[in-house]
DRENSE-213194 format. One line per 10 residues: number of its first residue (from 0); their letters; for each residue x, y, z of N, C-alpha, C. Coordinates in steps of 0.2 Angstrom, whole numbers, plus 2048, in hexadecimal, padded with zeros to 3 digits. Each point is the difference from the previous one (the first is absolute). Example, Ala and Ser with C-alpha at 12.3 -4.5 7.8 and 13.67 -1.06 7.14 Angstrom:
<atoms>
0	AS	842/7E4/827/7FC/806/800/804/806/800 | 7FE/805/7FC/804/806/801/7FC/805/803
</atoms>
This chain:
<atoms>
0	XXXXXXXXXX	567/476/AFC/7FF/808/801/7F9/801/7FE | 7FE/806/803/7F9/803/7FE/801/805/7FB | 7FB/800/7FB/800/805/7FA/7FA/804/800 | 800/806/7FD/7FA/803/7FE/7FF/800/7F8 | 7FB/7FE/7FE/7FE/800/7F9/7FB/805/7FE | 802/805/7FB/7FC/805/7FE/7FF/800/7F9 | 7FA/802/7FE/7FF/800/7F8/7FA/804/7FF | 7FF/802/7FA/7FA/804/7FE/7FC/7FC/7FB | 7F9/800/801/7FB/7FD/7FC/7FC/806/7FC | 7FF/7FF/7FA/7FC/805/7FD/7FD/7FE/7F9
10	XXXXXXXXXX	7FE/804/7FC/7FD/7FF/7F9/805/803/7FB | 7FF/7FE/7FA/805/802/7FB/7FD/806/7FC | 7FC/804/803/7FD/806/7FD/7FE/7FF/7F9 | 7FC/7FA/7FF/7FE/7FE/7F9/7F9/7FF/800 | 7FC/803/804/7F9/7FF/800/7FC/7FA/803 | 804/7FC/803/7FE/7FA/804/7FC/802/806 | 7FA/7FE/801/7FD/801/806/7FE/7FA/804 | 800/800/806/7FD/7FA/804/805/7FE/806 | 7FE/7FB/803/804/7FD/806/806/7FC/7FE | 805/801/803/806/7FD/7FF/803/7FD/806
20	XXXXXXXXXX	804/7FB/800/803/7FE/806/807/7FD/7FF | 805/802/804/807/7FD/800/801/7FD/806 | 802/7F9/800/803/7FD/806/807/7FF/800 | 803/802/805/807/800/801/802/7FA/805 | 805/7FC/7FE/802/7FB/805/808/800/801 | 802/800/806/807/801/802/801/7FB/806 | 804/7FB/7FF/801/7FB/805/7F9/7FD/802 | 7FE/800/806/7FA/7FE/802/7FB/805/801 | 801/806/7FE/7FB/806/801/7FD/801/7F9 | 7F9/802/801/7FC/802/7FA/7FD/807/801
30	XXXXXXXXXX	7FF/804/7FB/7FC/806/800/7FC/800/7FA | 7F9/802/801/7FC/801/7FA/7FE/807/800 | 801/803/7FA/7FF/807/7FF/7FB/801/7FB | 7FA/802/802/7FB/802/7FB/801/807/7FD | 7FE/801/7FA/801/806/7FD/7FA/801/7FB | 7FC/806/801/7FB/802/7FC/802/804/7FB | 800/7FE/7F9/803/804/7FB/7FA/804/7FD | 802/806/7FE/7FC/805/7FC/803/801/7F9 | 806/7FD/7FF/803/801/7FA/804/806/7FF | 802/804/805/803/806/7FF/807/800/803
40	XXXXXXXXXX	804/7FB/801/807/7FF/802/801/801/807 | 7FA/7FF/804/801/801/807/804/7F9/803 | 802/801/806/804/7FB/804/800/801/807 | 801/7FA/804/801/801/807/807/7FC/802 | 803/802/805/806/7FC/802/7FF/7FD/807 | 802/7FA/800/7FF/7FC/806/806/7FD/802 | 800/7FD/807/806/7FD/802/7FE/7FB/806 | 805/7FB/800/7FF/7FB/806/807/7FD/802 | 800/7FD/806/806/7FD/802/800/7F9/7FF | 806/7FD/7FF/800/7F9/800/807/7FD/802
50	XXXXXXXXXX	800/7FA/802/807/7FE/803/802/7FA/7FB | 806/801/7FD/803/7FC/7FC/801/7F9/803 | 7FF/7FB/7FC/800/7F9/803/806/7FC/7FD | 804/803/7FC/806/7FD/7FE/805/805/7FD | 806/7FE/7FD/804/805/7FD/7FD/803/7FA | 7FC/7FD/7FD/7FC/803/7FA/7F9/7FF/802 | 7FC/805/7FF/7F9/800/802/7FC/803/7FA | 7FC/7FC/7FD/7FC/802/7FA/7FB/805/801 | 7FF/805/7FC/7FB/805/800/7FC/7FF/7FA | 7F9/7FF/801/7FB/7FE/7FB/7FB/805/800
60	XXXXXXXXXX	7FE/802/7FA/7FA/805/7FF/7FB/7FC/7FB | 7F9/800/802/7FB/7FD/7FC/7FA/805/800 | 7FE/800/7F9/7FA/804/7FF/7FA/7FC/800 | 7FB/802/805/7FA/7FB/801/7FA/802/7FB | 800/806/7FE/7FA/803/7FC/802/802/7FA | 7FD/7FE/7FA/801/803/7FA/7F9/802/7FD | 800/805/7FC/7F9/802/7FD/802/803/7F9 | 7FB/802/7FD/801/803/7F9/7FE/808/800 | 803/803/7FB/7FE/807/7FF/7F8/801/7FF | 7FE/806/802/7F8/801/7FF/7FF/800/7F9
70	XXXXXXXXXX	804/803/7FC/7FF/801/7F9/803/7FB/7FB | 804/7FB/803/803/7FB/7FC/801/7F9/804 | 7FB/7FC/7FF/7FF/7FA/804/806/7FB/7FE | 804/801/7FB/806/7FC/7FF/806/802/803 | 800/806/803/806/802/803/800/7FF/808 | 804/7FB/802/801/7FE/807/803/806/804 | 7FE/801/806/803/805/805/802/7FD/806 | 805/802/803/802/7FE/806/804/805/804 | 802/7FF/806/804/805/804/807/801/7FD | 803/806/802/807/801/7FE/804/800/807
80	XXXXXXXXXX	806/7FD/800/804/7FF/806/806/804/7FF | 802/804/805/806/805/7FE/804/801/807 | 806/803/800/803/802/806/801/7FA/805 | 802/7FA/7FE/800/7FB/805/807/801/804 | 800/800/806/806/800/804/7FF/7FB/806 | 806/7FD/802/800/7FC/806/807/802/803 | 7FF/803/806/805/802/804/800/7FD/807 | 806/800/803/800/7FD/807/7FC/805/805 | 7FC/7FD/804/7FC/803/804/804/803/806 | 7FF/806/802/803/803/805/7FC/7FF/807
90	X	804/7FE/805/7FD/7FF/807/800/805/804
</atoms>
């Protein structure tokens, strides 16, 4: 079956600034989602279609970029992932 994977990528409204990237993997499909954080809790929602390759198909998310806060170099920052949905695609 074909599915539509939807999710939101953003920042934690914690003052982290800079480039972030989330990669989503579903079956044999991949989507790279860049996000430019200004540390104010902003986000964007993306989606893509994939075809399941077995009775169980793994969904994997990977954060490619990490950085630190401007005022605290010991605090790692990365993207926030939310509202993950995989639904059967309508034809």
